[in-house]
N, C-alpha and C positions, 0 to 999 in steps of 0.2 A: 263410205265404208266406216262402220263403227268398230272400235277396237277395245278389248278388255284384256288386261294382264293379270294373270293369277300366279302367285308364287306359293310354293308349299315348303314350309320349314327351310327357307333359304340360308338361314344363319346357324343352323344346328350341325352343320357338317363342314369342317375347315378345308377338306380336300375336294370339295365340289363347288364349282363356280356355275351359276345360272344366270342368264340374262336375256331379256327380250328387247328389241329396238323397233321403234315406230318413227318413220320419217315421212313428213308430209311436204309437198312442194312449197318452196319459199318465194318463187317468182314465176313469171309467165313461161319461161323456158323449161323450168322443172315441172310445171303443171302438166305439160304434154306427155311427160313420162310417168305421171301418176304417183301413187304411194309406194313406199318400199318398207318391207317388214322382214325382221330377222329374229330368230330364236337360237340361242346357243347354250350348250352344255359341255363343260370340261371336267371330267372325272379324274381321280388320282392326281389332282393338281398340286403343283409346288407353289410356294408363296410368291416367287418371282413372276408367276404367270397370272397374277391377280388381275391384270389389265389386258390379258391376251384376247379375250372375247371382244372387249371395246376397240382394241386396235384393229382386229380383223374386220369388224363391222364398219368402222370409220373408213377404212380403205375401200371396202365394197361400195359404201354409199357415195363417196367422193367420186369414184370412177363411174358409177351409174349415172349420176346427174351431170357429169362433165360434158356429155355429148351434146347437150342443148338441142338444137334443131337438126343435128346431123344424122342421128340414128333412131331407129324404132326402139320401142321398149324391149323387145326380144333381143335385139342386137346389143343394146346398152347393158342388159343383164348378162349376156354371154361375156362381154368384155370385162365386166365387173367380177365375175367368177374367175376369169383368168388372173386378174390381179390378186384375188384371194388365194389362188394356188401358188402364185409367185411369192406372196408373203410367207406362206407355210414353208415353201422350199428354202427361203432365205433363213428362216428361223432354225430349220434343221441344220443348215450349214454352220450356223453360229453355235451349234451344240445343243439347242433347246429342242429335244426330241420327246419331251414328256407328254405332248399332246397326241403323239402317234397312238392310234387305237383307242384314244380317250375322248376324242372330239366329235361331238354330234352337233350339226349346225343345219339350219334351214333358212333359205332366202326366197322371199316372195315379193312380186310386184303386181299391183292391181291398177289397171287403167280401164275404166268402164268400157266394155263389159269383159275384158280379157284379164285372166290371171296367168301369170308366168311363174314358175316355181322350180326350185332345185333344193337338193338336200344331201347330206352326208351322214354316215353312221346310222344310228338307230332312231333318229328323229322321225316322228310321224306327222304326216299331213293328211287330215281327214276332211271329207266333204259331206255335209248334211244337207239333203234335199228331199223334200216331200216324205219325210218320215223315215228315209233310208240313209245309212251311213256308209260311205265309200272311202277306202284307203287310197288316196292318190299317190302316196309315196311308193306304192308297189310298182308303179310304171317307171320309177327311176332306179330300181334295184336291177343291176345287170350282173350277169354271171361271166365276168371276164376271166380268161385263163390265167393271166398274170397281171392283176391289177397293180397300178402304181400307188403305193401307200401315201406318196406326197401329193398326188392329184386327187383330193377328196371330192372336188366338184367335177364329176365326169360327164354328166348329162343334165338336161333341163326339159321341162314339159310345159304345155299351155293348154288352157280350156276356157270356155266362155261361161261366166256366171250369170244366173238369173236373179231377179229380185228376191230378197229374203233367203238366199243361199247362205250357208254358214261354213266357215273354214276354222278347223281347230288344229293348232300346231302344238304338239306336246312331245316331251321326252319319253322314252320307252317305259321307264319306271311308273310314271303317272298313268300311262295308257293301260298298263297291266293292272294297276290298282282300280282304275275306273271300270275296267272290264269285269273285275271280280264283284263289283257292287251291282246288284240286279237293278236294271233299268236306269243306271246313273247317266250313261252317255245319252240315252234317249231323252231324258229330262234336261240334260245340259243343253243340247242343241235346240230344244224347243223354246228356250228363253230368249227374250230380246233385251231385257233391262238388267242393268248391273245388280240392282237390289235382288232380283230373282236368283241370279247366279250366286250371290253371297249367301242367300238363304239356303240354297241347295247344298253348298259346301258346309254351312253350319249344321245342317241336318245330319250330314255324314261325317261329322268332325272326328269321331273315334276311329272310323275306318281309314281316314286320311292322316291320322296323327303320325304314323311311322314312315311316310314316304317323303321323298325329296324331288322337287322338280319345278317346272315352269310350264304354263299353259297360255298361249295366245289365242284369244277367241275373236274371230272376225265375222261381221255380219254385212252382207251386201245390201245396203239400203240407199235410197236416193239421196237422203239428207245426210251429210257428213256429220259424224259425231264430233263435238267440239270439246276441247279441254278448257275447263274453268279455272282461272287463277285468282285466288283471293290475296290481295295485298294489304297487309296491316301496316299502318303508318303510325308514328308517334305524334299525336296531336298536341301541339304546344298551346297553352292558354294565351289568349289575346288580351293584351293590356292596352288600355286607352289612356294616353297621356294628354293632359290639358295644361296649357301655359297660362300663367297669371301674370299679366303685366301691371306693375304698380307705377303709376305715374308719380314722379317726385313733385312735391309741393314747392311752388315757386312764389317767392314774394314779389309782388307787383309794385313797382316804384312809379308813382304818378308824377309826370313832369309838370311843373307849374305853367300855367298859360301866360304867354307874352304877347301883347298886342303890337304887331308891326304895321308900319304904314304900307298900304298897297299901291302897286305901280301898274299901269296898264299901258302896253305898247302895242300899237297897231302895225302889224307887218304886212307888206304887200303880197298878194297872192301870186303864186308861181304857176304859170300855165304850162301843162305838159305838151311838148311838141307833137305834131300830127303824126310824124313818122313812128313814134314810140307806140302809139295806139295801134297802128297798122302791124307792126312787128309782133305786138302782144297777141293779136288775133290770129296771125299766122302760126305762131307757136302753139296755141291751143288746138288749132285744126290738125297740125302735125302729130300732136300728142294723141289726139282721138283716132287718128289713122293707124298710129303704131299699136295702140291698145286693141283695135279691131283686128289688125293683122295677126298680132300675137294670139288672140282668142281663136282665130280661124286655124292657125298652125296647131294649137292644142287640140282643137276639135278634130282635125284631120289625123293627128297622131293617135288620139284615142280610138278613132274609127278604124284606123289601120291595125292597131293592136287587137281590137275586137275581132276583125276579120281573120287575122293570123291565128288567134286562138281557136276560132271556129274551124279553120282549115285543119289545124293540128288535131282537134277532137275528131273530125270526120276521118282523117287518116288513121288515127288510133282504132276507130271503130272498124274501118275496112280491114286493117291488118289483123285485128282480133278475129274477125269473122273468117278470114282466109286461113288463119292458124287453125281454127276449130275444124274447118273442112279438111285440112291436111291431116290433122290428128285422127279425124274419122276415117279418112282414106287409108291411113296406116293400120287402122283396126280391121278394115276390110282385107288388107293384105295378109294380116295374121290369119284371117278366116278363109283365106284362098279365094276371095271374090275380087279378081283383078280388074274386071270391067267397071265395077262400082267405084273402086279405088281410083282408077284412071280418070273417070268422069269428075270426081271430086277435086283431084289434083288439077285438072285443067280449068275447072271453075275458079279455084283459088288463084291460079295464075292470071286469069282474065280480070279478076277483081283488083289485083295489086298492080297490074301493068301501068296504069296512069301515075301511080306514085313512084315509079322508078325513073321517071324523067327529071332532068336537071331542074333545080329550083323548087321541087315539091317537098313539103314537110315530110320528115321521117323517111327520107329516100334511102339511107343506108340500111335501116331495118327492113325496108321493103325488098331491097336488092339481096339481103341475106336470106330472106324467106324465099325469094324467087329462085335463087341458086339452089337452096335445099330441096325444093319441090322438083326442079329440073333434074336433079341427080336421082331422085326416086323414080321419075318417069323413065330415065335412061336404063334403070335396072330392069324395067319390065320387058 
């Protein structure tokens, strides 16, 4: 999923806070829950609420990714929205009621191919497909007789995206402005590259000069869009130091030659006893045996380490494949295809069964995954 954030005059209005949030999985457990996107608008805002949108988004994100292998994307999002409602309720009890009637917020989760979404207020969620534009947010607008003002997230919906589908999340002011510019929305969802979107905005710069808002533009593509970070470092010059050693000059004093008489003494040869030769040969043999034994031990140790690493790598591969099947099975559950989901869950259990035995590598992780899959099967 590629994502583009567009802000329109965000610093020209002190009483309006706008923010979009893009969260991508940071580990294998978060990966099964996909990407999380949020767009928020707080109108008539007080200075003390400058971080209101950040705090709300942070709590929703933390709760969403906390479930790990325990819950599906839909269940995780539902629990996260409850935490969001609890946060707003606590803020009102503290006396912070400035957000009431002024908060517009949208939360979306995408785990290929399913999109789960919820929204509050006048935030718009649009789907662009095959030249048509559909307002998905209408499915979330309910006519409740006595709506609870503190429960801004009342319902959520889900749908399946196809390749090259586009999702546009915008606040109401921007949507109204886009609608007035002839053909603008049609041109907007036709583009795939960031440079094309910027060019379109630049062409209609005058019409967009007086509006305030934020737009999150998502495109369902197979290749994930990557964020590029350029790091500038201060490069210090490298100096090469060479040392020069100066040898001090020494005066050489020559000793005069003295002729001394020479004496020659013939000493008798000392014969080594036979037992000394035998002991020396024995010590050499023992040393060679110790060296050979030590080399064999090192060889066996390295061989054992290599086999152990191979087993761990194979276990990691089996668990990864089982997790992929479990994730795919949960996607089938969202699409109400229980038979396909059950088959995938059972295949995943069969694959990880050998890893749950004592002494096997990554046994704890295999047991955790086994327990999670069995719980899903019990629900069926």
